[in-house]
N, C-alpha and C positions, 0 to 999 in steps of 0.2 A: 503494499500499499504507499510505499514511500519511495525515496531516491533509488533508482535503478536496483529494485528490489533483488533480483537475482545476484548482482555484483555485491551487493551488502552481505548477502549470505556468505559469500566467499570472504569478504572483508572481516566480518566478524569471528569466521574461522581462523583466519591469519592471525588475529589478535591472540588468540589461545595458543597457538603454536608460536587638495587646496583650493582654494577659491578660483571661479572662472574669470580669467583675465581677457583684455581685449583681443579680438581676433587678429589685431595688426601688430601684436608683439613680435619683435624682431629678434631672431636667434642665430643670425648668421656668424656673429662675432664669439659666440659662447656655444660649446658643444652640448646640444640639448639632450643627448643620451650618452653620458660620459661612461657608464657601465657597459656599453655595447662596444665590440671590436668593429673597425671599419670593415665592411664587407657588403654583399649584395643586399642582406637583409635590412641593415640599418640605412642604406642608401634607399631602398624601396620605400621605407616609411617616410624618410624625410622628403623624398621626391613627391610622394603621394600628398602629404601635408602641403608642401609648396605649390602644388597644382589647385588644390581646392580652397587655398586660402588668398591667392594671388588673383587679381582681376584680369579676367580672360574667359576663353570659351570653358574652361572646366571649373570656374569659381563656384562654390556652394554657399549659400547664405548661412549665417551662424545657426539659426533656428533648424536647420537640416544637416548640421554636422553632428550626427549621432554615431557613437561607437559602442559595440556590445562585446562583453568579454565573459568568457567562461571563468569560473574561478578555480575548481580542483584541477590541478596540473598546468593551468594557465597563469593563474596569478600567485598561488602558493602550492607547496608540495602535496602530493597525493599519494605517494608511496611511503611504506609498503601497503597501506591501506588508507581508505579515506578518513580524514579527520572526524567527520560525523560518525563513523563507524566506531572510532575509539571513543567518542563521547558516549554513544549507546552503551557500549559495554561497561564503561565506568559508572554510568547511572544504574545499571542492573546491579553492580556490586555494592552501591551505595545504598539502594533500597532494598536490599535482601533481608535486612534485619527485622524489617516491617512485614515480611512476607515469608514466614518459615515454610510454607507449603512449596515454595519454589526449589527447595533442596531435592524434591522428588517429582518435580513437575518440568517437562520439557516445554520450550527449549530453554528455560531459566536455569535448569540444573545443569545443562551443558556448559552455560557461561560460567556459573559458579564452580563447576569442577574442572574447568579448562579442558573440556572434552570437544576438540575440534570437529571430530568425526561426527558426534551425535548432533552437533549444532548444524553442520552441514546437511545432514540427513533430514533435519527439520524443515528444510526448503524454505519457500516463500511464505507460507503460511506461519512458520516459526519466526522468521524475520518480522513479519508484520505484528505479530504478538509482543516482540521485543520493543519495537518502535511505538506501538500503541501505549504502552506503559511508561515510557521514557520522554515522549514528545507530546503527549496530549493529557487531558483530564485536569486541565489548569488553564488559567487565563493567559493571554498573551504576554502581559506584564511579568506574570510569575515565571513563564518559560524564558523570557528575556533575561531576568535576574538569575535563573539557574545557569544559562549559557555563559553569561558574563563572568560568574563566579568560577566556573570550570576553566574558562580561557586564562583566568589570573594565575592558575597553578599548573596546569597541564603542560607537558613537554613532549616534543617529538621524540620517539624511542630511540632513534639513531643519532640525531643531532644535538639533543639535549638542550633545545631552544624552545622558548615558548612558541606555539603555532603560529601567533601573530607576528613572530620574528622569522618564520620559515616561509616568508614571502619573496618573491623574485624581485631582487633590486631593478634589474633592467626594465621589468615590466611596470613598476612603481613609476621609474623614470617616464616611461611611455604615457602612462596615464596623465601625469603632469604636463609633458610635452603637449598632449592633445588638448588638455584643458587650457593651457596658455594660448592655443590657436583656435579657441572659440568652440571646441567640441563638448559634447555632454555625454559623459561615459555612463554606461549601465552594466552591472554585473547580471548576467542571463546563465544561471547555474542549475545543475540537477540537484544541488544540495537544498534542503528544506529551507524556505525562505526566511523563516523567524530564527533559525539557527544562525543565519548570516547576518542579519540586520543589527544585532548588538555591537558588533566590532568593526564593520565595514569602513564607515566614515573615518574612525581613528587610524586605522590600518592603511587604507587606500586613498582617502580623501573622497570616496564615493558615499553619499548620503543614503540612508536606509530607504528613502522612497525611491531610489534608483536601483535597488536590489529586486530582482525577478528570480523567484526559485520554485521549487516543487511546493505546493501548498496544501495544507490540511483544511478540512471544513472547520469553519467556526460558527458559533451561535451566539447572537446577542442575549444577554440576561441582565435583566433589572429587577433586583429583588427590593426595591424601594430605598435601599441605602447605598447601593453602588450599581453601576451599570457598565458591563465588561463584555468582552468577547472571549468565550470559552472555546478551548481547542477540543475539537471532537476527533475520535480515533477513526476518522474516514478520510480517504484521499479525495481532494477538491481538483487538483491539476498536476500532472506529472510534467515537469519541465525539463524534458530530456529529448534529444533527437528531434523528431518533428514536432513536439510539443514547445521546442524553444521559439521558432518563428511564429506559432500560434500565439503565445503568450506576449511576444514582442508586439505583434499587432494589437493584442488586447490592452496591454498596459502602456505601451509607448505611442502607438497609433501612427508610427512612421517606420518606413524601411531604413535601417541603418546604412551608413555608406562606407563602415567599415567593422569587420568582426574578426575576433581572434579566439581561437580555441587550441585544442591539443589532442582531441580523440574523436573517434567515430560519433560520439554523442553530440558533438558540435557540428557535423557535416552539414546539416540542413539549415543551421543558423548562417554558416558561411555561404551556402548556396543561395539563401534568401537575400542576404546583404550584397552580394556581388552581381545579382541578377538584375538590379535595377539600372537605370539609365544613367550615363555619365561616368566619371571616373570612380571606381569602387576598389576597396581594397579587402583582401582576406588573407589571414595568416594563421599558421599552426606553429605551436611550440613543439618541437621534436626533441624528446629526452634522450640525449646521446653521451650524457657525462656521468658514468658510473663511479668516478673518483670523488667529484664534487656534489653529486646529487644521485641520480638514478639513470640507467639506460634502459629503455624499453619502448615497444611500439606493437608489432603485429601480434605477437603471442601473449602479451600481457593480460590478465584477468582484470587488471585495474588501469583504467585509462588507455584501453585499446586503440591504437592507431593503425588503421588498415586500409579500409575503403577510403576514407578521407584523404590519406596520404597518396593514393593512386590518384584521386581526383584533382589534388593540389597541382598535379603536373598538367593535367588536361585543362584546367581552369585558370592556370598561372596564379595560384595563391602562392604567397611567400612562405617558404618553410624556414623557420627559425631554428637553426641547429645550436642548441645549448652549448655544447662543447666548443664550437668554433666562434660563434657569435656573441657569447657573453664574457666578458672580462671577469666578472664575479656573479655569485648566484645570490646570496642572501645578504641583507644590509649588514654593515659593519665589518665585513671580512676584508 
């Protein structure tokens, strides 16, 4: 019922084993992307921005300069498993004391006993149960607080950095560069919408109202003392694959002129963005750096990049090679 359910099954199993400036900002004297190596990817980005911001046949008005970004694997690390899957497992462990029956009830027992095989066997139904108890049954504000609290202390298992510091410095620079040139950036991710909203503005400079993700159904409740939105254990909209352009149309109301992703789940978003009239830009982050981050693509169970990688060549999308195109990966390195 939630984010890429079949992938989250695997993911849980693996656990157990700035302000918008004027569009006329001049950047010629200062490198707008200092964490990027000079090469075709960096040149393509700068050339595109130059074309749509300069007076001429390719000029795009500020109100139409919309760029969409996937989150997992595009703006921050998604290996060895999605961050939201780690959050889900941590919530089960935390809540277990109030649910003694979980010790003998699947799929909860699998999580508590670190039994990856049993958890995988529970399938999508089991994953839906885990997500229902960890993500719903509370108000939006309460869930916001839970996510915020967890983010303050949780660290990536390999890098031992807070997850909000496992963001890609080159992509943060790209977000700022686009903002400085009149673009409005949106996150369009398969991650659950309210899981992302508490931290995106501080981390990326993208306000919560510009975050589009998988959505749970909510219900308005007014008991006379408070009026709140209660989160229900039902999926409202799956924001992955073809669901991404659908929700872009629903929430933005305009076709982006640029889209950035890293997996087959972003393929339709890039197709939608680059199929419009005028100059368009599509890009895929290709994870090729096992030493500094991870190297994966076609056979990975998390962030699979296969069909979209083939289409990149056909559609002339830019493929950003992490190993060769980025001087650094994370902030402060």
